[in-house]
MARMIBA-985323 format. One line per field, with one value per residue (C-alpha): x, y, z; residue in one letter. Coordinates in Angstrom, 1 decimal, padded with zeros to 4 digits. Layout:
# residues N
c1 = X / ...
c2 = Y / ...
c3 = Z / ...
rest = A / ...
***
This chain:
# residues 355
c1 = 041.0 / 042.2 / 045.6 / 043.9 / 042.1 / 045.2 / 047.3 / 044.3 / 044.2 / 048.0 / 047.9 / 045.3 / 047.2 / 050.4 / 048.2 / 047.2 / 050.9 / 051.9 / 049.2 / 050.1 / 054.0 / 053.0 / 050.8 / 053.6 / 056.0 / 053.7 / 054.9 / 058.2 / 056.7 / 055.5 / 052.4 / 054.1 / 055.8 / 053.5 / 050.2 / 048.4 / 050.6 / 048.8 / 045.5 / 047.1 / 048.2 / 044.6 / 043.6 / 046.2 / 044.0 / 041.8 / 044.7 / 046.1 / 042.8 / 042.8 / 046.3 / 045.4 / 042.6 / 045.0 / 047.3 / 044.3 / 043.3 / 046.8 / 047.3 / 044.3 / 045.2 / 049.0 / 050.8 / 054.0 / 052.2 / 051.6 / 055.2 / 054.0 / 051.6 / 053.5 / 056.8 / 055.0 / 053.0 / 056.2 / 057.9 / 055.4 / 054.4 / 055.3 / 052.1 / 049.9 / 051.1 / 050.0 / 046.5 / 045.9 / 046.8 / 046.0 / 046.7 / 046.6 / 048.6 / 045.9 / 046.4 / 043.9 / 045.9 / 045.1 / 048.0 / 047.9 / 044.6 / 044.7 / 041.6 / 041.5 / 038.1 / 037.2 / 033.7 / 032.6 / 031.5 / 029.0 / 026.7 / 026.2 / 024.0 / 021.7 / 023.8 / 024.1 / 025.5 / 023.1 / 023.2 / 021.8 / 024.9 / 027.3 / 025.8 / 026.4 / 029.9 / 030.4 / 028.7 / 031.2 / 034.3 / 033.1 / 032.8 / 036.0 / 037.7 / 040.8 / 043.7 / 044.5 / 041.7 / 042.5 / 039.4 / 039.4 / 036.7 / 035.5 / 033.5 / 032.8 / 029.9 / 027.8 / 025.1 / 027.3 / 026.5 / 029.6 / 029.4 / 032.1 / 031.3 / 027.8 / 028.9 / 031.3 / 034.2 / 035.9 / 039.3 / 039.7 / 041.5 / 043.2 / 042.5 / 043.8 / 041.5 / 042.7 / 040.3 / 041.3 / 040.0 / 037.0 / 036.1 / 036.7 / 039.7 / 041.5 / 040.8 / 043.2 / 042.1 / 043.9 / 043.9 / 047.4 / 049.1 / 049.8 / 053.3 / 053.3 / 050.8 / 051.6 / 049.9 / 051.1 / 049.0 / 049.0 / 048.8 / 045.5 / 044.0 / 041.6 / 043.3 / 045.8 / 047.9 / 048.1 / 050.8 / 050.7 / 053.6 / 052.0 / 053.5 / 052.8 / 054.1 / 057.6 / 058.0 / 057.1 / 055.4 / 054.6 / 051.1 / 050.3 / 046.8 / 046.4 / 044.0 / 045.6 / 044.2 / 040.8 / 039.4 / 036.5 / 034.2 / 030.6 / 027.5 / 027.4 / 031.2 / 030.6 / 027.7 / 029.9 / 032.5 / 029.8 / 028.0 / 031.2 / 029.4 / 031.7 / 029.3 / 031.0 / 028.6 / 030.3 / 028.7 / 030.1 / 033.6 / 033.3 / 032.4 / 035.5 / 037.9 / 036.8 / 037.1 / 040.6 / 041.5 / 040.3 / 042.4 / 045.3 / 045.0 / 044.4 / 047.3 / 049.7 / 048.8 / 048.8 / 052.4 / 053.5 / 051.7 / 053.1 / 056.7 / 056.1 / 054.9 / 057.9 / 060.2 / 058.3 / 058.5 / 062.2 / 062.7 / 060.8 / 062.8 / 060.4 / 059.0 / 056.0 / 052.4 / 050.9 / 047.0 / 044.5 / 042.9 / 045.7 / 042.9 / 045.3 / 045.8 / 048.8 / 050.0 / 050.7 / 053.4 / 051.7 / 051.7 / 055.4 / 056.5 / 054.6 / 055.3 / 059.2 / 060.7 / 057.5 / 055.6 / 051.9 / 049.7 / 047.4 / 050.3 / 051.7 / 048.4 / 045.5 / 043.3 / 041.8 / 041.7 / 040.8 / 039.0 / 038.1 / 036.3 / 032.5 / 031.3 / 029.6 / 033.0 / 034.9 / 036.2 / 040.0 / 042.2 / 042.9 / 043.0 / 046.1 / 047.8 / 051.5 / 054.2 / 057.9 / 059.4 / 059.6 / 056.1 / 054.6 / 051.0 / 048.2 / 044.3 / 044.2 / 040.5 / 038.1 / 034.7 / 031.8 / 029.9 / 027.8 / 027.9 / 030.5 / 032.0 / 034.9 / 035.1 / 037.0 / 040.3 / 042.0 / 045.0 / 046.9 / 050.4 / 052.9 / 056.5 / 058.5 / 060.4 / 064.0 / 065.8
c2 = 129.8 / 128.5 / 127.6 / 126.2 / 123.7 / 122.8 / 122.0 / 120.0 / 118.1 / 117.7 / 116.2 / 113.7 / 112.8 / 112.0 / 109.9 / 108.0 / 107.8 / 106.5 / 103.8 / 102.8 / 102.5 / 100.3 / 098.1 / 097.6 / 096.9 / 094.4 / 091.5 / 091.5 / 092.1 / 088.7 / 089.0 / 087.3 / 090.6 / 093.2 / 091.8 / 095.0 / 095.7 / 092.9 / 094.8 / 097.6 / 095.1 / 093.8 / 097.3 / 097.9 / 098.2 / 100.8 / 102.7 / 102.8 / 104.2 / 107.0 / 107.9 / 108.0 / 110.4 / 112.7 / 112.7 / 113.7 / 116.4 / 117.9 / 118.0 / 120.4 / 122.3 / 122.1 / 119.9 / 119.5 / 117.9 / 114.9 / 113.8 / 112.1 / 109.7 / 109.1 / 108.0 / 105.6 / 104.0 / 103.6 / 102.0 / 099.3 / 098.8 / 095.2 / 094.6 / 096.1 / 093.6 / 090.9 / 092.5 / 093.6 / 092.1 / 093.8 / 091.0 / 087.4 / 084.5 / 082.6 / 079.4 / 077.1 / 074.0 / 072.2 / 071.6 / 070.2 / 071.6 / 072.6 / 073.5 / 074.8 / 075.2 / 075.8 / 074.0 / 075.0 / 071.5 / 072.0 / 074.1 / 076.9 / 079.5 / 076.9 / 076.8 / 073.0 / 070.4 / 069.5 / 067.1 / 069.6 / 072.1 / 069.1 / 068.1 / 071.6 / 071.6 / 068.2 / 069.4 / 072.1 / 069.8 / 067.5 / 070.2 / 071.8 / 068.6 / 069.3 / 066.8 / 067.8 / 069.0 / 070.3 / 070.9 / 072.4 / 072.0 / 068.6 / 066.3 / 062.8 / 061.1 / 057.9 / 060.0 / 060.2 / 064.0 / 064.1 / 061.1 / 060.9 / 057.6 / 058.4 / 061.5 / 059.8 / 062.1 / 059.9 / 061.7 / 061.0 / 057.8 / 058.5 / 060.6 / 061.5 / 062.7 / 063.9 / 064.6 / 066.9 / 066.7 / 068.7 / 065.9 / 067.9 / 068.4 / 068.7 / 066.5 / 066.0 / 064.1 / 063.5 / 061.3 / 060.8 / 058.0 / 058.9 / 057.7 / 059.2 / 061.0 / 063.0 / 065.5 / 068.6 / 069.1 / 072.1 / 072.2 / 073.6 / 074.2 / 072.4 / 073.7 / 071.5 / 070.8 / 067.6 / 066.8 / 064.3 / 063.0 / 062.6 / 061.0 / 063.3 / 061.4 / 060.4 / 063.2 / 063.4 / 066.6 / 067.3 / 068.9 / 070.9 / 071.3 / 074.0 / 075.3 / 077.9 / 079.3 / 081.1 / 083.9 / 081.9 / 084.7 / 084.4 / 086.1 / 088.9 / 089.7 / 089.5 / 091.9 / 094.3 / 094.5 / 094.8 / 097.8 / 099.5 / 100.4 / 102.3 / 103.3 / 103.9 / 101.7 / 098.9 / 096.0 / 097.4 / 097.9 / 094.4 / 093.0 / 094.8 / 093.7 / 090.1 / 090.6 / 092.0 / 089.0 / 086.7 / 088.5 / 088.6 / 084.8 / 083.9 / 086.1 / 084.8 / 081.0 / 081.6 / 083.0 / 079.9 / 077.6 / 079.6 / 079.1 / 075.5 / 075.0 / 076.9 / 074.5 / 071.5 / 073.4 / 073.9 / 070.4 / 069.0 / 066.8 / 067.6 / 070.7 / 071.7 / 073.0 / 074.7 / 075.2 / 076.2 / 078.7 / 080.9 / 083.0 / 085.8 / 088.6 / 089.3 / 092.0 / 089.7 / 087.9 / 084.6 / 085.1 / 086.4 / 083.3 / 080.7 / 082.0 / 082.6 / 081.9 / 080.1 / 081.5 / 082.9 / 081.6 / 084.7 / 087.2 / 085.0 / 084.4 / 086.1 / 089.4 / 091.8 / 091.4 / 087.8 / 088.2 / 084.7 / 085.4 / 085.0 / 085.8 / 088.9 / 090.6 / 092.7 / 090.5 / 089.6 / 087.3 / 084.8 / 081.5 / 080.7 / 078.3 / 078.7 / 076.6 / 076.0 / 077.7 / 074.4 / 075.4 / 078.1 / 079.1 / 079.9 / 080.5 / 081.4 / 082.1 / 082.5 / 080.9 / 083.0 / 080.2 / 080.9 / 077.5 / 078.2 / 081.4 / 081.0 / 081.1 / 078.1 / 079.1 / 077.1 / 077.3 / 075.2 / 074.5 / 073.7 / 072.9 / 076.2 / 077.1 / 076.6 / 079.9
c3 = 046.8 / 043.4 / 045.1 / 047.9 / 045.5 / 043.6 / 046.5 / 048.2 / 044.9 / 044.9 / 048.5 / 047.5 / 044.4 / 046.6 / 048.8 / 045.6 / 044.4 / 048.0 / 047.9 / 044.4 / 045.5 / 048.3 / 046.1 / 043.8 / 046.3 / 048.2 / 045.9 / 047.9 / 051.3 / 052.8 / 054.6 / 057.6 / 058.1 / 056.8 / 055.9 / 055.3 / 052.3 / 050.5 / 050.8 / 048.8 / 046.2 / 045.9 / 045.2 / 042.5 / 039.5 / 041.4 / 042.5 / 038.9 / 037.7 / 040.3 / 039.3 / 035.5 / 036.5 / 038.2 / 035.1 / 033.0 / 035.5 / 035.9 / 032.1 / 032.1 / 035.3 / 035.9 / 033.4 / 035.6 / 038.4 / 036.1 / 036.9 / 040.3 / 038.9 / 035.7 / 037.7 / 040.0 / 037.1 / 035.1 / 038.3 / 038.4 / 034.8 / 034.8 / 037.0 / 034.3 / 031.9 / 034.4 / 034.7 / 031.1 / 027.6 / 024.4 / 021.7 / 022.4 / 020.6 / 018.7 / 016.4 / 014.8 / 015.8 / 018.9 / 021.3 / 024.8 / 026.0 / 029.5 / 031.8 / 035.2 / 037.1 / 040.7 / 040.7 / 044.2 / 045.2 / 042.0 / 044.2 / 041.5 / 043.0 / 045.0 / 048.1 / 048.0 / 045.6 / 042.9 / 040.0 / 037.4 / 038.0 / 037.8 / 034.6 / 033.1 / 034.2 / 032.6 / 029.3 / 029.3 / 030.0 / 027.3 / 024.7 / 025.7 / 025.1 / 027.3 / 027.6 / 031.1 / 033.6 / 037.0 / 039.1 / 042.8 / 045.3 / 044.3 / 046.6 / 045.0 / 046.9 / 046.9 / 045.2 / 042.1 / 041.5 / 039.4 / 037.3 / 034.8 / 033.2 / 032.4 / 030.7 / 028.6 / 028.8 / 026.2 / 026.4 / 030.0 / 030.7 / 034.1 / 037.2 / 040.6 / 043.5 / 046.9 / 049.7 / 052.6 / 056.2 / 055.1 / 052.5 / 049.4 / 047.2 / 043.9 / 041.0 / 038.0 / 034.9 / 031.9 / 028.6 / 029.2 / 031.3 / 035.1 / 036.2 / 039.8 / 042.1 / 045.3 / 047.6 / 049.5 / 052.8 / 055.0 / 058.8 / 060.2 / 056.5 / 054.3 / 051.3 / 049.7 / 046.3 / 044.3 / 041.7 / 038.9 / 036.7 / 033.2 / 030.3 / 027.3 / 024.2 / 025.2 / 027.8 / 031.5 / 032.9 / 036.6 / 036.8 / 040.1 / 040.9 / 043.6 / 045.9 / 048.1 / 051.4 / 051.0 / 053.2 / 054.3 / 054.5 / 055.5 / 053.9 / 056.6 / 056.0 / 052.2 / 052.6 / 054.8 / 052.1 / 049.3 / 051.0 / 052.2 / 055.4 / 057.5 / 060.4 / 063.7 / 065.9 / 067.9 / 065.9 / 062.6 / 064.2 / 065.6 / 061.9 / 060.3 / 063.2 / 062.4 / 058.7 / 059.3 / 061.3 / 058.5 / 055.7 / 057.9 / 058.8 / 055.1 / 053.7 / 056.1 / 055.7 / 051.6 / 051.7 / 053.7 / 051.2 / 048.2 / 049.8 / 050.2 / 046.6 / 045.1 / 047.2 / 045.3 / 042.1 / 042.4 / 043.2 / 040.2 / 037.9 / 035.0 / 033.3 / 035.3 / 034.7 / 037.6 / 037.5 / 040.1 / 042.4 / 044.0 / 045.8 / 045.2 / 042.4 / 040.0 / 042.4 / 045.3 / 047.2 / 046.5 / 042.8 / 042.6 / 044.7 / 042.9 / 039.5 / 040.0 / 036.5 / 035.1 / 032.2 / 032.7 / 030.0 / 030.2 / 029.8 / 026.7 / 024.9 / 026.7 / 025.7 / 028.1 / 032.0 / 032.2 / 035.7 / 037.0 / 040.3 / 039.9 / 043.3 / 045.0 / 045.8 / 043.0 / 040.4 / 040.1 / 038.2 / 040.9 / 038.7 / 036.8 / 034.4 / 034.7 / 032.9 / 032.3 / 029.6 / 027.7 / 026.5 / 024.5 / 025.5 / 022.9 / 023.0 / 026.6 / 027.4 / 030.2 / 029.7 / 031.0 / 032.9 / 035.9 / 037.6 / 040.3 / 042.0 / 039.4 / 035.8 / 034.1 / 032.3 / 029.3 / 027.0 / 024.4 / 025.2 / 022.4 / 022.6 / 022.8 / 019.6 / 019.7 / 019.6
rest = M / K / Q / F / L / I / Y / S / L / L / L / L / N / L / I / A / V / F / A / L / G / I / A / S / L / S / V / F / L / S / P / E / K / L / W / V / A / S / L / F / G / M / A / F / P / Y / L / L / V / V / N / L / I / F / I / V / L / W / I / I / I / K / P / R / F / T / L / F / S / I / V / I / I / L / A / G / Y / Q / H / I / N / N / Y / L / Q / F / S / G / K / R / T / P / E / K / G / I / R / I / T / S / Y / N / V / K / Y / F / M / G / N / S / G / F / P / N / K / E / N / A / D / H / I / L / N / F / L / R / Q / N / N / A / D / I / I / C / L / Q / E / V / R / L / N / K / R / Q / I / F / D / I / S / N / H / K / L / S / Q / I / K / H / M / Q / L / A / H / N / S / Y / A / G / G / P / L / T / M / T / R / F / P / I / L / Y / M / G / E / I / R / F / K / N / S / G / N / M / I / I / Y / T / D / I / L / I / N / S / D / T / V / R / V / F / N / C / H / L / Q / S / Y / K / L / G / K / N / E / I / S / A / I / D / S / L / D / F / D / T / D / E / E / T / K / K / K / F / R / Q / L / G / G / K / F / K / N / A / L / I / K / R / A / E / Q / A / A / T / L / R / E / Y / L / N / Q / S / P / Y / P / V / I / V / C / G / D / F / N / D / T / P / V / S / F / T / Y / R / M / V / R / G / N / L / E / D / S / F / T / Q / S / G / I / G / T / A / N / T / Y / N / G / K / L / P / S / F / R / I / D / Y / I / L / H / S / N / K / F / Q / S / Y / N / F / E / V / S / A / L / N / H / S / D / H / Y / P / I / S / C / D / L / F / P / A / E / K / K
***
């Protein structure tokens, strides 16, 4: 009986090892070819914890079996660094302050745009005093819910707003002069990217403000995931088939958008800063494609896990500030505000020290 339990545990451990292996490899697998692998990538932190639990169990029961989980964890150790930081870089000096925030059309928890929530967001932006602000899911309308002038964001002198076919889009604001503005639009998608050439002192920097493909989940689908109701009735099966279809569609579209963005990044004549809502985790094809040889401000100067999603689903880090190695990031932080389904992120950028 004891042997049966041990080998049953070993079988479960090997399944967990296999799943973590797929998660680690998912960053190299385009969702266009194998979209299911991306789901394992999303589950990476949970699969990591499961394997750590098995290591503890095997230390007590049969130490030599710890090898399976140890090897697979070490093979994907670089992903852990993208999820968890223990000591961030801090400096009392203020560099070029960058803030990125998906404001969800200023809805908050009300389900519709409202001025009170927009005022809370504006108050945060004023107090945060960033030099470059990248907002996603912004809608400016005649009612002036989001009224910059009345709130006297004194540091803001220039702005670029782009509306997609669904009447909302990214907004980039800065105290520095804007030299050029461009847009990247995607076929059959309401998501888009804007890029802005900004003159910082005597140097030009290209800032990309991104909102990549979202899952477009309805309340019923979110409830299905949240409850993990795996009943076998036809209605539940239909619900999960629809859910799988939405995940597949979003993952494939996002991979295409990430590849397009990477082309623009490669062609940039200036150092770049990439801000925005990627709608994907650090263990994903999207993140790997967009990041390329860029630095991640969280891995350079963050502490903890820096989860940025504030919705009903499990929280992940899906918002990013990436930058060329011409810069060094300090003071990365996630602000715990409940005025959107995302948290704002900020950091200070300084010219990288010459080695």
